[in-house]
N, C-alpha and C positions, 0 to 999 in steps of 0.2 A: 164502928164508929171512929175508933182511933186510927184505923188505916185512911180514912176519908181526911182526917186532920191533918195527917203527915203528908198524905199527896198534895193537900191544898198548900201546906206550907211550902213544899219543895216548888211548886209551880209558882209560887209567889216570889220566892228566891231567884229562879229561874228568870221570870219576868223583868224583875228590877235588875237583874246582871245584864241581860239582853239590851234594856233601855239606856243602862249607864254606857255601854260599849258604843251604843249608836249614837248617842247624845254627845260623846266626848269625842267623836269622829275615829273609833277605833276600830271600824269596820275593815276587815282585812282587804276586801276587795277595793274598797276607797283609797285606802292606802296605798295598793299596789298601782292604782291609777294615777294618783297624784305624783308618786316618785316616779312613775314610768308613764310619761306622756304617750299619746299614739304615734306610731313611727312617722307619720304624714306631717306632724307637727314640726319636725326638724329637716323636712324635704324642701328642696329648691328646685322647682319645677322649671326646666330650660329648654327653651323652643330653640331650634336650629333647623336649618334645610340641609340635609345631608348629601348634598350634590355639590359642593363647593370646596374642592380641594385646593390648596391644602388646610383651609380652615376647618371644615368639617364634610366629612364623606364616609360612605359605608367601605369597610374593607373586612371580609370574611364574617360577614354578619354583624359587625360592631361598627358602631359610629366613631370615627378617630379623626383626629387633625388638631391644628395649633390651637383654634377656639376651644376645643375639647378638652385638651390637656390644661389650658388656662383655667377654665371656669371650674374643673375639677379641683386645682390647685386653690382656687379662690374659695369653693367651698369647703375644704379641709380647714383653710384659716378661719372661716367664720361659724365652723361647726354645723355645716349643714350638709344633708345628704343629697347630692346631685341627681336628679332623674331627668334625663334627656329624653326629649320629645321631638319626633321628625316633624316639621311644621312648613309649608311651602313659605317661601320668602315673601311671597307677596302678602301673606296673613300674619307674619311675624308681629308687626306694630300694633295691629288690630287685636291679635291675642294677649298682647302685654297689656295694652288698654283697658281690654274688658276682663282682665285677670284670669284669663283660662291657664296662663302661664305666668311665673314669677318674673322672668327675666327672659330676653331674646340675645344670643350671640351668633353672629354669622357673616363677618365682615360688613357688619351694618355702618354705612357711612353716617356721621353726624352731620345734620343740616336743619335749616329752620323748619321746613315742611314736617319733618319727623318729631323735631322738638316742641312742636305745638301739640302733639298728640302724647308724647312720653317724654320721660327725663332720661336721661344718660349718664353712665359711668365717666369718668375722665377719660380722655383718649388714650388707647392703649397699643395703637398701630397706625402708621403713616402708610398711605397709599396714594393711589391716582389711578385715573383712567389711560387706556392705551388702545391703539388699534391693530388689530391683526387681519392679514391678508393672505393669500396663497404665496407659497414661495416664488413662483414665477411670475408674480404680479409686479409691473413696472410703473403702472398708472397711478397708484396710490403710494405717495411718499410722505404725506403730511395730512393733517386735519383739512387743510385748504383743498386737497384733492378729493375729498368726499361729496362734495355738491355734484347732486345729481347721480349718485350711486346708491345702490343697494345695501342698506346697513342692517345686520341682524344684531339684537341685544336681548338682554333678559327684561322680562316686564317688571314693573315696579322698581327699577334701580335708577341711579344716578346716569348710568350710561343711556337709558332711554331718555331721560330729560336733556342730557347732550345732544343726542343724536337728532331729537325732535327740532333742535333749534339750527339744525346744518340746512341750508337752504337747497331747496329741491330735492332732498334726499328722501329716498323710499325706504321709510323705517319698518322693520318686521318685527314683532315681539314674540318672544318664546317663554315658555314656563321656565325652562331651565338653561342654565349657560351650555350645558352639553348639546341641547337642541340648536342653539346659535351657532356654536362651533361646527355642527354637522351641517347646517345650512352653508356656511362657508366653503367645507370641504367638498360639498356635492354641487357647488356651483351656483347654488339658489342666491347667494349674496355676494358682494364684492368686498364685503369687509365686517368685522366684528369689533364692537366696542366693548370692553370689558376691564375689570380690575387687574391693573399691572401685575401684582404678586401673583394672583391666579393664573394669568397666560403664562408668566415666566416659569412657574412650577411645572405646569402641565406640558411646556415645550420641553424642560429640562427632563422630564420624566418620559420623555418619549412618547405623550399620548395624544398629541396633535400633529398627526404626520401631514406634510406637505403644506405646513402653515408657518408664517413667520410673524414675528412682533416688530412693529416700528420702534425706533429708539424714543420717539417724543412722547413726552409726558403731557396729557391733554389738560390735567388738572392738578391739585392737590387735595386729598381727603383723609380724614382721620376716622378709625373706627371706635365704637363705642358699644358698652353694653346697656341696651334698652331696658327701663325700668319704669314701673307705674308712677304717675307724677306724684300719686300721694303716698307713696312709700319712702319717705325720705330716709328713715332707719336704715332700710336695705341697700340705698344707694351709698349711704356713709360707709355702710361695713363693707360692701364692694369696693370703695374706692381706698379705705384704709387697707384692704387686703391686697390691692393692686400695688400701692405704694411700699407695703412690706416685701412683695414678691419681687419688686425690682430692687430694692435694698439688699435684699438678701441672696441675689444672683439666681433665684429660681426662674424669674421671668426670662432671663438671659439664657438659661439652660433650654427652655422650651422654645425660644426662638431659633437658638442654635440648631436644635433638633430639626426643625422644619423648614428653614431657610439658609443656615448655614453661615448667618450672620446678624447681628443684633441690631434690634430696632428698639428705640425708647419712645416715652411718649414725650409729646412736644413742651 
């Protein structure tokens, strides 16, 4: 009988102690979870199409480029672990809009059509469209000469929009810029319209044999980072980080690394 009473007393004390710990939030597991949130809560899911050198491209099984260095620097500033996801360019805006990714960065031109679907960071790069032709081509010297010609472009880009406005031009859309370049090299197209910094980088790196860029700029464009419209907090964080990187010289270093000259936002 004495043993039963003693055992009952011990069980009662244990129950009270357990209740007290639980009621006061002192559960060790709960404490650990609140102090160390899941890793993905600090992740920044970044979409990019890794076929757009020098902004984002595959090199030795890693995605590298100007945009990659920039978004990693931004992630560091805002305390986010950047996770790069390879997304087709044509799907980047819709992926941001549907929140499959947090942001998209890929030499994305800020324009009205895209701004109707997503928000953008402040502009971070000045660009423009340019014509590429074969080195021995003497018929095409400006945009005016593209009338009636075969033009290769990447689908879903401002290049496609501009080319569609050229009178009597036969516009062929490709999934990637590399496919458009190849069509020109193989004689399946008379010209390619694409972003000037991409064209010039590839020519400088001897990656476009037998091709030349015309000096004319067809327009002026600015790149921005696409963000969901209802994520104003993230938009502000990115804009603040961009300004800090420009002010402290880090943005200039990244630009110098990839282009050899500095660009600044307008």
